[in-house]
PDB file of the backbone (N, CA, C, O) and the ligand in Angstrom, with CONECT records:
HET     ZN  A 101       1
ATOM      1  N   MET A   1      -8.992  20.283  24.519  1.00  0.00           N
ATOM      2  CA  MET A   1      -7.546  20.390  24.467  1.00  0.00           C
ATOM      3  C   MET A   1      -7.104  20.841  23.084  1.00  0.00           C
ATOM      4  O   MET A   1      -7.862  20.743  22.119  1.00  0.00           O
ATOM      5  N   LEU A   2      -5.891  21.328  22.994  1.00  0.00           N
ATOM      6  CA  LEU A   2      -5.336  21.767  21.722  1.00  0.00           C
ATOM      7  C   LEU A   2      -4.255  20.794  21.279  1.00  0.00           C
ATOM      8  O   LEU A   2      -3.511  20.252  22.097  1.00  0.00           O
ATOM      9  N   LEU A   3      -4.182  20.585  19.970  1.00  0.00           N
ATOM     10  CA  LEU A   3      -3.230  19.617  19.422  1.00  0.00           C
ATOM     11  C   LEU A   3      -2.151  20.353  18.644  1.00  0.00           C
ATOM     12  O   LEU A   3      -2.443  21.292  17.905  1.00  0.00           O
ATOM     13  N   PRO A   4      -0.904  19.924  18.811  1.00  0.00           N
ATOM     14  CA  PRO A   4       0.218  20.692  18.266  1.00  0.00           C
ATOM     15  C   PRO A   4       0.645  20.245  16.868  1.00  0.00           C
ATOM     16  O   PRO A   4       0.494  19.083  16.494  1.00  0.00           O
ATOM     17  N   CYS A   5       1.178  21.197  16.114  1.00  0.00           N
ATOM     18  CA  CYS A   5       2.017  20.877  14.964  1.00  0.00           C
ATOM     19  C   CYS A   5       3.425  20.699  15.507  1.00  0.00           C
ATOM     20  O   CYS A   5       3.940  21.572  16.206  1.00  0.00           O
ATOM     21  N   LEU A   6       4.047  19.575  15.190  1.00  0.00           N
ATOM     22  CA  LEU A   6       5.381  19.321  15.738  1.00  0.00           C
ATOM     23  C   LEU A   6       6.450  20.148  15.034  1.00  0.00           C
ATOM     24  O   LEU A   6       7.570  20.262  15.532  1.00  0.00           O
ATOM     25  N   ALA A   7       6.117  20.725  13.888  1.00  0.00           N
ATOM     26  CA  ALA A   7       7.103  21.516  13.149  1.00  0.00           C
ATOM     27  C   ALA A   7       7.106  22.968  13.607  1.00  0.00           C
ATOM     28  O   ALA A   7       8.167  23.516  13.905  1.00  0.00           O
ATOM     29  N   CYS A   8       5.930  23.603  13.669  1.00  0.00           N
ATOM     30  CA  CYS A   8       5.903  25.042  13.957  1.00  0.00           C
ATOM     31  C   CYS A   8       5.323  25.349  15.339  1.00  0.00           C
ATOM     32  O   CYS A   8       5.310  26.503  15.767  1.00  0.00           O
ATOM     33  N   GLU A   9       4.840  24.307  16.037  1.00  0.00           N
ATOM     34  CA  GLU A   9       4.314  24.453  17.391  1.00  0.00           C
ATOM     35  C   GLU A   9       3.050  25.282  17.478  1.00  0.00           C
ATOM     36  O   GLU A   9       2.662  25.716  18.562  1.00  0.00           O
ATOM     37  N   SER A  10       2.394  25.508  16.326  1.00  0.00           N
ATOM     38  CA  SER A  10       1.031  26.035  16.377  1.00  0.00           C
ATOM     39  C   SER A  10       0.145  24.998  17.054  1.00  0.00           C
ATOM     40  O   SER A  10       0.439  23.803  17.027  1.00  0.00           O
ATOM     41  N   ARG A  11      -0.938  25.465  17.660  1.00  0.00           N
ATOM     42  CA  ARG A  11      -1.856  24.537  18.312  1.00  0.00           C
ATOM     43  C   ARG A  11      -3.252  24.717  17.751  1.00  0.00           C
ATOM     44  O   ARG A  11      -3.673  25.830  17.437  1.00  0.00           O
ATOM     45  N   PHE A  12      -3.966  23.600  17.630  1.00  0.00           N
ATOM     46  CA  PHE A  12      -5.256  23.610  16.944  1.00  0.00           C
ATOM     47  C   PHE A  12      -6.321  22.925  17.780  1.00  0.00           C
ATOM     48  O   PHE A  12      -6.044  21.984  18.524  1.00  0.00           O
ATOM     49  N   LYS A  13      -7.546  23.417  17.642  1.00  0.00           N
ATOM     50  CA  LYS A  13      -8.681  22.704  18.212  1.00  0.00           C
ATOM     51  C   LYS A  13      -8.873  21.393  17.442  1.00  0.00           C
ATOM     52  O   LYS A  13      -8.484  21.295  16.279  1.00  0.00           O
ATOM     53  N   PRO A  14      -9.474  20.383  18.093  1.00  0.00           N
ATOM     54  CA  PRO A  14      -9.624  19.085  17.423  1.00  0.00           C
ATOM     55  C   PRO A  14     -10.312  19.171  16.066  1.00  0.00           C
ATOM     56  O   PRO A  14      -9.895  18.486  15.131  1.00  0.00           O
ATOM     57  N   GLU A  15     -11.348  19.990  15.929  1.00  0.00           N
ATOM     58  CA  GLU A  15     -12.056  20.017  14.641  1.00  0.00           C
ATOM     59  C   GLU A  15     -11.165  20.526  13.517  1.00  0.00           C
ATOM     60  O   GLU A  15     -11.265  20.078  12.374  1.00  0.00           O
ATOM     61  N   GLU A  16     -10.295  21.466  13.858  1.00  0.00           N
ATOM     62  CA  GLU A  16      -9.382  21.969  12.831  1.00  0.00           C
ATOM     63  C   GLU A  16      -8.259  20.962  12.583  1.00  0.00           C
ATOM     64  O   GLU A  16      -7.848  20.735  11.446  1.00  0.00           O
ATOM     65  N   TYR A  17      -7.782  20.373  13.655  1.00  0.00           N
ATOM     66  CA  TYR A  17      -6.671  19.432  13.539  1.00  0.00           C
ATOM     67  C   TYR A  17      -7.070  18.201  12.715  1.00  0.00           C
ATOM     68  O   TYR A  17      -6.404  17.859  11.738  1.00  0.00           O
ATOM     69  N   PHE A  18      -8.151  17.547  13.114  1.00  0.00           N
ATOM     70  CA  PHE A  18      -8.510  16.302  12.429  1.00  0.00           C
ATOM     71  C   PHE A  18      -9.103  16.567  11.049  1.00  0.00           C
ATOM     72  O   PHE A  18      -9.106  15.682  10.194  1.00  0.00           O
ATOM     73  N   GLY A  19      -9.603  17.773  10.828  1.00  0.00           N
ATOM     74  CA  GLY A  19     -10.044  18.141   9.484  1.00  0.00           C
ATOM     75  C   GLY A  19      -8.893  18.259   8.506  1.00  0.00           C
ATOM     76  O   GLY A  19      -9.109  18.288   7.294  1.00  0.00           O
ATOM     77  N   ALA A  20      -7.668  18.328   9.015  1.00  0.00           N
ATOM     78  CA  ALA A  20      -6.484  18.447   8.151  1.00  0.00           C
ATOM     79  C   ALA A  20      -5.839  17.086   7.880  1.00  0.00           C
ATOM     80  O   ALA A  20      -4.764  17.013   7.286  1.00  0.00           O
ATOM     81  N   CYS A  21      -6.504  16.000   8.321  1.00  0.00           N
ATOM     82  CA  CYS A  21      -6.015  14.649   8.022  1.00  0.00           C
ATOM     83  C   CYS A  21      -6.490  14.225   6.638  1.00  0.00           C
ATOM     84  O   CYS A  21      -7.588  14.583   6.213  1.00  0.00           O
ATOM     85  N   SER A  22      -5.663  13.466   5.944  1.00  0.00           N
ATOM     86  CA  SER A  22      -6.040  12.981   4.618  1.00  0.00           C
ATOM     87  C   SER A  22      -5.298  11.690   4.322  1.00  0.00           C
ATOM     88  O   SER A  22      -4.411  11.269   5.065  1.00  0.00           O
ATOM     89  N   ASP A  23      -5.694  11.069   3.201  1.00  0.00           N
ATOM     90  CA  ASP A  23      -4.915   9.963   2.624  1.00  0.00           C
ATOM     91  C   ASP A  23      -4.663   8.811   3.586  1.00  0.00           C
ATOM     92  O   ASP A  23      -3.515   8.463   3.864  1.00  0.00           O
ATOM     93  N   TYR A  24      -5.733   8.227   4.086  1.00  0.00           N
ATOM     94  CA  TYR A  24      -5.551   7.068   4.959  1.00  0.00           C
ATOM     95  C   TYR A  24      -4.921   5.912   4.178  1.00  0.00           C
ATOM     96  O   TYR A  24      -5.395   5.551   3.101  1.00  0.00           O
ATOM     97  N   ASP A  25      -3.870   5.348   4.721  1.00  0.00           N
ATOM     98  CA  ASP A  25      -3.221   4.170   4.151  1.00  0.00           C
ATOM     99  C   ASP A  25      -3.516   2.998   5.074  1.00  0.00           C
ATOM    100  O   ASP A  25      -2.966   2.905   6.172  1.00  0.00           O
ATOM    101  N   ARG A  26      -4.388   2.104   4.620  1.00  0.00           N
ATOM    102  CA  ARG A  26      -4.822   1.036   5.517  1.00  0.00           C
ATOM    103  C   ARG A  26      -3.700   0.042   5.788  1.00  0.00           C
ATOM    104  O   ARG A  26      -3.592  -0.492   6.892  1.00  0.00           O
ATOM    105  N   GLY A  27      -2.862  -0.208   4.778  1.00  0.00           N
ATOM    106  CA  GLY A  27      -1.775  -1.166   4.957  1.00  0.00           C
ATOM    107  C   GLY A  27      -0.811  -0.733   6.051  1.00  0.00           C
ATOM    108  O   GLY A  27      -0.367  -1.551   6.857  1.00  0.00           O
ATOM    109  N   LEU A  28      -0.493   0.545   6.075  1.00  0.00           N
ATOM    110  CA  LEU A  28       0.408   1.091   7.093  1.00  0.00           C
ATOM    111  C   LEU A  28      -0.356   1.612   8.303  1.00  0.00           C
ATOM    112  O   LEU A  28       0.246   1.972   9.314  1.00  0.00           O
ATOM    113  N   ASP A  29      -1.697   1.652   8.198  1.00  0.00           N
ATOM    114  CA  ASP A  29      -2.534   2.240   9.244  1.00  0.00           C
ATOM    115  C   ASP A  29      -2.041   3.655   9.569  1.00  0.00           C
ATOM    116  O   ASP A  29      -1.753   3.989  10.719  1.00  0.00           O
ATOM    117  N   ARG A  30      -1.955   4.467   8.519  1.00  0.00           N
ATOM    118  CA  ARG A  30      -1.346   5.782   8.656  1.00  0.00           C
ATOM    119  C   ARG A  30      -2.217   6.833   7.985  1.00  0.00           C
ATOM    120  O   ARG A  30      -2.822   6.577   6.944  1.00  0.00           O
ATOM    121  N   VAL A  31      -2.278   8.000   8.577  1.00  0.00           N
ATOM    122  CA  VAL A  31      -2.895   9.134   7.904  1.00  0.00           C
ATOM    123  C   VAL A  31      -1.840  10.226   7.717  1.00  0.00           C
ATOM    124  O   VAL A  31      -0.852  10.297   8.447  1.00  0.00           O
ATOM    125  N   THR A  32      -2.082  11.063   6.726  1.00  0.00           N
ATOM    126  CA  THR A  32      -1.209  12.204   6.489  1.00  0.00           C
ATOM    127  C   THR A  32      -1.878  13.437   7.081  1.00  0.00           C
ATOM    128  O   THR A  32      -3.077  13.653   6.904  1.00  0.00           O
ATOM    129  N   TRP A  33      -1.100  14.228   7.774  1.00  0.00           N
ATOM    130  CA  TRP A  33      -1.626  15.460   8.342  1.00  0.00           C
ATOM    131  C   TRP A  33      -0.851  16.644   7.773  1.00  0.00           C
ATOM    132  O   TRP A  33       0.380  16.652   7.780  1.00  0.00           O
ATOM    133  N   THR A  34      -1.576  17.639   7.282  1.00  0.00           N
ATOM    134  CA  THR A  34      -0.946  18.823   6.714  1.00  0.00           C
ATOM    135  C   THR A  34      -1.270  20.025   7.590  1.00  0.00           C
ATOM    136  O   THR A  34      -2.438  20.368   7.774  1.00  0.00           O
ATOM    137  N   CYS A  35      -0.242  20.662   8.126  1.00  0.00           N
ATOM    138  CA  CYS A  35      -0.449  21.783   9.041  1.00  0.00           C
ATOM    139  C   CYS A  35      -1.097  22.959   8.318  1.00  0.00           C
ATOM    140  O   CYS A  35      -0.566  23.419   7.308  1.00  0.00           O
ATOM    141  N   PRO A  36      -2.235  23.457   8.812  1.00  0.00           N
ATOM    142  CA  PRO A  36      -2.885  24.613   8.175  1.00  0.00           C
ATOM    143  C   PRO A  36      -2.046  25.885   8.264  1.00  0.00           C
ATOM    144  O   PRO A  36      -2.252  26.812   7.482  1.00  0.00           O
ATOM    145  N   THR A  37      -1.111  25.942   9.199  1.00  0.00           N
ATOM    146  CA  THR A  37      -0.308  27.150   9.368  1.00  0.00           C
ATOM    147  C   THR A  37       0.961  27.120   8.533  1.00  0.00           C
ATOM    148  O   THR A  37       1.212  28.036   7.750  1.00  0.00           O
ATOM    149  N   CYS A  38       1.771  26.063   8.695  1.00  0.00           N
ATOM    150  CA  CYS A  38       3.087  26.071   8.042  1.00  0.00           C
ATOM    151  C   CYS A  38       3.166  25.138   6.841  1.00  0.00           C
ATOM    152  O   CYS A  38       4.150  25.167   6.101  1.00  0.00           O
ATOM    153  N   GLY A  39       2.129  24.298   6.633  1.00  0.00           N
ATOM    154  CA  GLY A  39       2.130  23.418   5.473  1.00  0.00           C
ATOM    155  C   GLY A  39       2.961  22.170   5.642  1.00  0.00           C
ATOM    156  O   GLY A  39       3.070  21.370   4.713  1.00  0.00           O
ATOM    157  N   ASN A  40       3.557  21.986   6.821  1.00  0.00           N
ATOM    158  CA  ASN A  40       4.336  20.767   7.069  1.00  0.00           C
ATOM    159  C   ASN A  40       3.426  19.540   7.000  1.00  0.00           C
ATOM    160  O   ASN A  40       2.280  19.577   7.449  1.00  0.00           O
ATOM    161  N   ARG A  41       3.947  18.467   6.438  1.00  0.00           N
ATOM    162  CA  ARG A  41       3.195  17.211   6.390  1.00  0.00           C
ATOM    163  C   ARG A  41       3.816  16.210   7.345  1.00  0.00           C
ATOM    164  O   ARG A  41       5.024  15.974   7.329  1.00  0.00           O
ATOM    165  N   ASP A  42       2.963  15.627   8.177  1.00  0.00           N
ATOM    166  CA  ASP A  42       3.415  14.582   9.097  1.00  0.00           C
ATOM    167  C   ASP A  42       2.638  13.307   8.817  1.00  0.00           C
ATOM    168  O   ASP A  42       1.470  13.344   8.433  1.00  0.00           O
ATOM    169  N   ASP A  43       3.299  12.191   9.014  1.00  0.00           N
ATOM    170  CA  ASP A  43       2.635  10.899   8.981  1.00  0.00           C
ATOM    171  C   ASP A  43       2.311  10.507  10.403  1.00  0.00           C
ATOM    172  O   ASP A  43       3.156  10.613  11.292  1.00  0.00           O
ATOM    173  N   LEU A  44       1.096  10.058  10.622  1.00  0.00           N
ATOM    174  CA  LEU A  44       0.750   9.665  11.983  1.00  0.00           C
ATOM    175  C   LEU A  44      -0.215   8.492  11.999  1.00  0.00           C
ATOM    176  O   LEU A  44      -0.932   8.224  11.034  1.00  0.00           O
ATOM    177  N   ARG A  45      -0.204   7.804  13.135  1.00  0.00           N
ATOM    178  CA  ARG A  45      -1.170   6.761  13.415  1.00  0.00           C
ATOM    179  C   ARG A  45      -2.070   7.233  14.547  1.00  0.00           C
ATOM    180  O   ARG A  45      -1.624   7.868  15.502  1.00  0.00           O
ATOM    181  N   VAL A  46      -3.337   6.905  14.413  1.00  0.00           N
ATOM    182  CA  VAL A  46      -4.317   7.263  15.429  1.00  0.00           C
ATOM    183  C   VAL A  46      -4.601   6.024  16.271  1.00  0.00           C
ATOM    184  O   VAL A  46      -5.023   4.992  15.749  1.00  0.00           O
ATOM    185  N   PHE A  47      -4.369   6.133  17.568  1.00  0.00           N
ATOM    186  CA  PHE A  47      -4.654   5.032  18.479  1.00  0.00           C
ATOM    187  C   PHE A  47      -5.605   5.515  19.563  1.00  0.00           C
ATOM    188  O   PHE A  47      -5.764   6.719  19.767  1.00  0.00           O
ATOM    189  N   PRO A  48      -6.240   4.570  20.261  1.00  0.00           N
ATOM    190  CA  PRO A  48      -7.080   4.993  21.383  1.00  0.00           C
ATOM    191  C   PRO A  48      -6.242   5.783  22.388  1.00  0.00           C
ATOM    192  O   PRO A  48      -5.322   5.241  22.999  1.00  0.00           O
ATOM    193  N   GLY A  49      -6.562   7.048  22.551  1.00  0.00           N
ATOM    194  CA  GLY A  49      -5.904   7.862  23.559  1.00  0.00           C
ATOM    195  C   GLY A  49      -4.606   8.510  23.158  1.00  0.00           C
ATOM    196  O   GLY A  49      -4.020   9.255  23.944  1.00  0.00           O
ATOM    197  N   GLU A  50      -4.130   8.242  21.929  1.00  0.00           N
ATOM    198  CA  GLU A  50      -2.903   8.924  21.540  1.00  0.00           C
ATOM    199  C   GLU A  50      -2.697   8.964  20.035  1.00  0.00           C
ATOM    200  O   GLU A  50      -3.217   8.141  19.282  1.00  0.00           O
ATOM    201  N   LEU A  51      -1.909   9.962  19.629  1.00  0.00           N
ATOM    202  CA  LEU A  51      -1.427  10.069  18.260  1.00  0.00           C
ATOM    203  C   LEU A  51       0.039   9.686  18.250  1.00  0.00           C
ATOM    204  O   LEU A  51       0.805  10.104  19.118  1.00  0.00           O
ATOM    205  N   CYS A  52       0.431   8.882  17.258  1.00  0.00           N
ATOM    206  CA  CYS A  52       1.826   8.483  17.128  1.00  0.00           C
ATOM    207  C   CYS A  52       2.370   9.022  15.816  1.00  0.00           C
ATOM    208  O   CYS A  52       1.882   8.683  14.738  1.00  0.00           O
ATOM    209  N   PHE A  53       3.383   9.861  15.925  1.00  0.00           N
ATOM    210  CA  PHE A  53       3.997  10.461  14.744  1.00  0.00           C
ATOM    211  C   PHE A  53       5.237   9.665  14.371  1.00  0.00           C
ATOM    212  O   PHE A  53       5.969   9.194  15.241  1.00  0.00           O
ATOM    213  N   GLY A  54       5.464   9.520  13.081  1.00  0.00           N
ATOM    214  CA  GLY A  54       6.635   8.759  12.679  1.00  0.00           C
ATOM    215  C   GLY A  54       6.858   8.830  11.190  1.00  0.00           C
ATOM    216  O   GLY A  54       6.371   9.727  10.501  1.00  0.00           O
ATOM    217  N   ALA A  55       7.617   7.846  10.709  1.00  0.00           N
ATOM    218  CA  ALA A  55       7.958   7.805   9.304  1.00  0.00           C
ATOM    219  C   ALA A  55       7.676   6.412   8.763  1.00  0.00           C
ATOM    220  O   ALA A  55       8.006   5.401   9.383  1.00  0.00           O
ATOM    221  N   ALA A  56       7.052   6.389   7.583  1.00  0.00           N
ATOM    222  CA  ALA A  56       6.743   5.123   6.939  1.00  0.00           C
ATOM    223  C   ALA A  56       7.801   4.812   5.900  1.00  0.00           C
ATOM    224  O   ALA A  56       8.276   5.703   5.196  1.00  0.00           O
ATOM    225  N   GLY A  57       8.165   3.556   5.811  1.00  0.00           N
ATOM    226  CA  GLY A  57       9.092   3.133   4.774  1.00  0.00           C
ATOM    227  C   GLY A  57       9.248   1.632   4.799  1.00  0.00           C
ATOM    228  O   GLY A  57       9.252   1.021   5.868  1.00  0.00           O
ATOM    229  N   ARG A  58       9.376   1.031   3.627  1.00  0.00           N
ATOM    230  CA  ARG A  58       9.566  -0.412   3.507  1.00  0.00           C
ATOM    231  C   ARG A  58       8.522  -1.195   4.266  1.00  0.00           C
ATOM    232  O   ARG A  58       8.822  -2.211   4.893  1.00  0.00           O
ATOM    233  N   GLY A  59       7.270  -0.706   4.204  1.00  0.00           N
ATOM    234  CA  GLY A  59       6.185  -1.443   4.823  1.00  0.00           C
ATOM    235  C   GLY A  59       6.124  -1.351   6.337  1.00  0.00           C
ATOM    236  O   GLY A  59       5.320  -2.037   6.969  1.00  0.00           O
ATOM    237  N   ARG A  60       6.970  -0.505   6.927  1.00  0.00           N
ATOM    238  CA  ARG A  60       6.945  -0.345   8.376  1.00  0.00           C
ATOM    239  C   ARG A  60       6.622   1.093   8.731  1.00  0.00           C
ATOM    240  O   ARG A  60       6.636   1.988   7.886  1.00  0.00           O
ATOM    241  N   PHE A  61       6.334   1.282   9.993  1.00  0.00           N
ATOM    242  CA  PHE A  61       6.079   2.626  10.488  1.00  0.00           C
ATOM    243  C   PHE A  61       6.834   2.786  11.796  1.00  0.00           C
ATOM    244  O   PHE A  61       6.519   2.122  12.783  1.00  0.00           O
ATOM    245  N   ASP A  62       7.833   3.668  11.810  1.00  0.00           N
ATOM    246  CA  ASP A  62       8.643   3.881  13.009  1.00  0.00           C
ATOM    247  C   ASP A  62       8.163   5.121  13.739  1.00  0.00           C
ATOM    248  O   ASP A  62       8.156   6.217  13.177  1.00  0.00           O
ATOM    249  N   VAL A  63       7.763   4.950  14.984  1.00  0.00           N
ATOM    250  CA  VAL A  63       7.211   6.055  15.764  1.00  0.00           C
ATOM    251  C   VAL A  63       8.324   6.895  16.370  1.00  0.00           C
ATOM    252  O   VAL A  63       9.247   6.369  16.992  1.00  0.00           O
ATOM    253  N   HIS A  64       8.227   8.219  16.180  1.00  0.00           N
ATOM    254  CA  HIS A  64       9.211   9.149  16.739  1.00  0.00           C
ATOM    255  C   HIS A  64       8.670   9.954  17.923  1.00  0.00           C
ATOM    256  O   HIS A  64       9.384  10.239  18.884  1.00  0.00           O
ATOM    257  N   ASP A  65       7.398  10.305  17.824  1.00  0.00           N
ATOM    258  CA  ASP A  65       6.794  11.143  18.859  1.00  0.00           C
ATOM    259  C   ASP A  65       5.378  10.673  19.151  1.00  0.00           C
ATOM    260  O   ASP A  65       4.683  10.157  18.275  1.00  0.00           O
ATOM    261  N   ARG A  66       4.970  10.858  20.381  1.00  0.00           N
ATOM    262  CA  ARG A  66       3.604  10.516  20.773  1.00  0.00           C
ATOM    263  C   ARG A  66       2.962  11.716  21.454  1.00  0.00           C
ATOM    264  O   ARG A  66       3.599  12.429  22.230  1.00  0.00           O
ATOM    265  N   VAL A  67       1.674  11.923  21.141  1.00  0.00           N
ATOM    266  CA  VAL A  67       0.919  12.980  21.800  1.00  0.00           C
ATOM    267  C   VAL A  67      -0.319  12.339  22.409  1.00  0.00           C
ATOM    268  O   VAL A  67      -1.121  11.737  21.695  1.00  0.00           O
ATOM    269  N   ARG A  68      -0.479  12.462  23.698  1.00  0.00           N
ATOM    270  CA  ARG A  68      -1.643  11.868  24.367  1.00  0.00           C
ATOM    271  C   ARG A  68      -2.876  12.713  24.096  1.00  0.00           C
ATOM    272  O   ARG A  68      -2.848  13.938  24.212  1.00  0.00           O
ATOM    273  N   VAL A  69      -3.961  12.037  23.733  1.00  0.00           N
ATOM    274  CA  VAL A  69      -5.234  12.697  23.463  1.00  0.00           C
ATOM    275  C   VAL A  69      -6.320  11.906  24.190  1.00  0.00           C
ATOM    276  O   VAL A  69      -6.908  10.994  23.610  1.00  0.00           O
ATOM    277  N   PRO A  70      -6.588  12.237  25.433  1.00  0.00           N
ATOM    278  CA  PRO A  70      -7.575  11.465  26.200  1.00  0.00           C
ATOM    279  C   PRO A  70      -8.931  11.433  25.497  1.00  0.00           C
ATOM    280  O   PRO A  70      -9.436  12.466  25.057  1.00  0.00           O
ATOM    281  N   GLY A  71      -9.508  10.248  25.397  1.00  0.00           N
ATOM    282  CA  GLY A  71     -10.822  10.101  24.785  1.00  0.00           C
ATOM    283  C   GLY A  71     -10.798   9.842  23.294  1.00  0.00           C
ATOM    284  O   GLY A  71     -11.843   9.605  22.687  1.00  0.00           O
ATOM    285  N   LEU A  72      -9.627   9.883  22.700  1.00  0.00           N
ATOM    286  CA  LEU A  72      -9.524   9.663  21.252  1.00  0.00           C
ATOM    287  C   LEU A  72      -9.839   8.203  20.921  1.00  0.00           C
ATOM    288  O   LEU A  72      -9.370   7.285  21.595  1.00  0.00           O
ATOM    289  N   ARG A  73     -10.632   8.009  19.885  1.00  0.00           N
ATOM    290  CA  ARG A  73     -10.952   6.656  19.434  1.00  0.00           C
ATOM    291  C   ARG A  73     -10.859   6.591  17.923  1.00  0.00           C
ATOM    292  O   ARG A  73     -10.926   7.610  17.235  1.00  0.00           O
ATOM    293  N   ARG A  74     -10.700   5.356  17.408  1.00  0.00           N
ATOM    294  CA  ARG A  74     -10.598   5.194  15.963  1.00  0.00           C
ATOM    295  C   ARG A  74     -11.324   3.927  15.561  1.00  0.00           C
ATOM    296  O   ARG A  74     -11.470   2.989  16.344  1.00  0.00           O
ATOM    297  N   HIS A  75     -11.776   3.928  14.308  1.00  0.00           N
ATOM    298  CA  HIS A  75     -12.440   2.753  13.767  1.00  0.00           C
ATOM    299  C   HIS A  75     -11.992   2.570  12.338  1.00  0.00           C
ATOM    300  O   HIS A  75     -12.168   3.461  11.506  1.00  0.00           O
ATOM    301  N   ARG A  76     -11.416   1.426  12.048  1.00  0.00           N
ATOM    302  CA  ARG A  76     -10.886   1.184  10.709  1.00  0.00           C
ATOM    303  C   ARG A  76     -11.958   0.589   9.811  1.00  0.00           C
ATOM    304  O   ARG A  76     -12.681  -0.323  10.213  1.00  0.00           O
ATOM    305  N   HIS A  77     -12.057   1.107   8.599  1.00  0.00           N
ATOM    306  CA  HIS A  77     -12.942   0.561   7.581  1.00  0.00           C
ATOM    307  C   HIS A  77     -12.091   0.101   6.402  1.00  0.00           C
ATOM    308  O   HIS A  77     -10.883   0.335   6.356  1.00  0.00           O
ATOM    309  N   GLU A  78     -12.747  -0.556   5.454  1.00  0.00           N
ATOM    310  CA  GLU A  78     -12.018  -1.009   4.271  1.00  0.00           C
ATOM    311  C   GLU A  78     -11.372   0.162   3.538  1.00  0.00           C
ATOM    312  O   GLU A  78     -10.234   0.065   3.078  1.00  0.00           O
ATOM    313  N   VAL A  79     -12.098   1.254   3.433  1.00  0.00           N
ATOM    314  CA  VAL A  79     -11.623   2.330   2.564  1.00  0.00           C
ATOM    315  C   VAL A  79     -11.462   3.647   3.312  1.00  0.00           C
ATOM    316  O   VAL A  79     -11.321   4.694   2.680  1.00  0.00           O
ATOM    317  N   ALA A  80     -11.477   3.621   4.633  1.00  0.00           N
ATOM    318  CA  ALA A  80     -11.378   4.879   5.371  1.00  0.00           C
ATOM    319  C   ALA A  80     -11.077   4.606   6.840  1.00  0.00           C
ATOM    320  O   ALA A  80     -11.214   3.484   7.328  1.00  0.00           O
ATOM    321  N   LEU A  81     -10.667   5.655   7.521  1.00  0.00           N
ATOM    322  CA  LEU A  81     -10.505   5.617   8.973  1.00  0.00           C
ATOM    323  C   LEU A  81     -11.456   6.643   9.584  1.00  0.00           C
ATOM    324  O   LEU A  81     -11.494   7.801   9.168  1.00  0.00           O
ATOM    325  N   ASP A  82     -12.217   6.197  10.573  1.00  0.00           N
ATOM    326  CA  ASP A  82     -13.047   7.145  11.305  1.00  0.00           C
ATOM    327  C   ASP A  82     -12.380   7.451  12.637  1.00  0.00           C
ATOM    328  O   ASP A  82     -11.941   6.554  13.357  1.00  0.00           O
ATOM    329  N   ILE A  83     -12.315   8.747  12.944  1.00  0.00           N
ATOM    330  CA  ILE A  83     -11.707   9.223  14.187  1.00  0.00           C
ATOM    331  C   ILE A  83     -12.805   9.874  15.010  1.00  0.00           C
ATOM    332  O   ILE A  83     -13.609  10.634  14.472  1.00  0.00           O
ATOM    333  N   SER A  84     -12.852   9.593  16.288  1.00  0.00           N
ATOM    334  CA  SER A  84     -13.848  10.262  17.116  1.00  0.00           C
ATOM    335  C   SER A  84     -13.234  10.761  18.409  1.00  0.00           C
ATOM    336  O   SER A  84     -12.329  10.151  18.979  1.00  0.00           O
ATOM    337  N   LEU A  85     -13.760  11.889  18.849  1.00  0.00           N
ATOM    338  CA  LEU A  85     -13.295  12.539  20.076  1.00  0.00           C
ATOM    339  C   LEU A  85     -14.411  13.456  20.570  1.00  0.00           C
ATOM    340  O   LEU A  85     -14.920  14.298  19.830  1.00  0.00           O
ATOM    341  N   ASP A  86     -14.775  13.274  21.824  1.00  0.00           N
ATOM    342  CA  ASP A  86     -15.784  14.146  22.423  1.00  0.00           C
ATOM    343  C   ASP A  86     -17.055  14.225  21.578  1.00  0.00           C
ATOM    344  O   ASP A  86     -17.600  15.305  21.349  1.00  0.00           O
ATOM    345  N   ARG A  87     -17.518  13.048  21.116  1.00  0.00           N
ATOM    346  CA  ARG A  87     -18.767  12.935  20.346  1.00  0.00           C
ATOM    347  C   ARG A  87     -18.687  13.580  18.980  1.00  0.00           C
ATOM    348  O   ARG A  87     -19.711  13.738  18.315  1.00  0.00           O
ATOM    349  N   ARG A  88     -17.521  13.948  18.553  1.00  0.00           N
ATOM    350  CA  ARG A  88     -17.368  14.435  17.189  1.00  0.00           C
ATOM    351  C   ARG A  88     -16.665  13.359  16.380  1.00  0.00           C
ATOM    352  O   ARG A  88     -15.919  12.541  16.917  1.00  0.00           O
ATOM    353  N   HIS A  89     -16.918  13.375  15.077  1.00  0.00           N
ATOM    354  CA  HIS A  89     -16.371  12.335  14.212  1.00  0.00           C
ATOM    355  C   HIS A  89     -15.750  12.948  12.977  1.00  0.00           C
ATOM    356  O   HIS A  89     -16.226  13.945  12.435  1.00  0.00           O
ATOM    357  N   TRP A  90     -14.667  12.314  12.549  1.00  0.00           N
ATOM    358  CA  TRP A  90     -14.014  12.716  11.298  1.00  0.00           C
ATOM    359  C   TRP A  90     -13.783  11.469  10.468  1.00  0.00           C
ATOM    360  O   TRP A  90     -13.507  10.388  10.986  1.00  0.00           O
ATOM    361  N   HIS A  91     -13.904  11.654   9.176  1.00  0.00           N
ATOM    362  CA  HIS A  91     -13.811  10.547   8.233  1.00  0.00           C
ATOM    363  C   HIS A  91     -12.617  10.823   7.340  1.00  0.00           C
ATOM    364  O   HIS A  91     -12.593  11.822   6.620  1.00  0.00           O
ATOM    365  N   VAL A  92     -11.621   9.940   7.384  1.00  0.00           N
ATOM    366  CA  VAL A  92     -10.417  10.139   6.568  1.00  0.00           C
ATOM    367  C   VAL A  92     -10.399   9.078   5.472  1.00  0.00           C
ATOM    368  O   VAL A  92     -10.100   7.916   5.749  1.00  0.00           O
ATOM    369  N   PRO A  93     -10.713   9.455   4.232  1.00  0.00           N
ATOM    370  CA  PRO A  93     -10.763   8.464   3.158  1.00  0.00           C
ATOM    371  C   PRO A  93      -9.362   8.065   2.707  1.00  0.00           C
ATOM    372  O   PRO A  93      -8.385   8.779   2.932  1.00  0.00           O
ATOM    373  N   MET A  94      -9.298   6.901   2.063  1.00  0.00           N
ATOM    374  CA  MET A  94      -8.046   6.525   1.431  1.00  0.00           C
ATOM    375  C   MET A  94      -7.794   7.429   0.242  1.00  0.00           C
ATOM    376  O   MET A  94      -8.723   7.995  -0.334  1.00  0.00           O
ATOM    377  N   ARG A  95      -6.536   7.557  -0.116  1.00  0.00           N
ATOM    378  CA  ARG A  95      -6.204   8.466  -1.210  1.00  0.00           C
ATOM    379  C   ARG A  95      -6.716   7.922  -2.529  1.00  0.00           C
ATOM    380  O   ARG A  95      -6.531   8.551  -3.570  1.00  0.00           O
TER     381      ARG A  95
HETATM  382 ZN    ZN A 101       2.900  23.789  11.488  1.00  0.00          ZN2+
END
């Protein structure tokens, strides 16, 4: 499946999409995603089966949009988030 940029509506294969994740914030359970096409930055949470886009502030995370990603899994570590989909894995370190 292809994953969208919510700003410019470009679509990306998972390896390109999750390779653009950075700066895992464990307290907020949030990663930053930077669109390879338009440079837009989104804050998102990775959950089993879906991505939740939103805004972080005052220690909270308010979800605005959800994108279903069947088979998506995540594993939280002390200093990183591991994302897996279709036997592929991505490692998002803390900033
Ligand atoms: Zn974009």
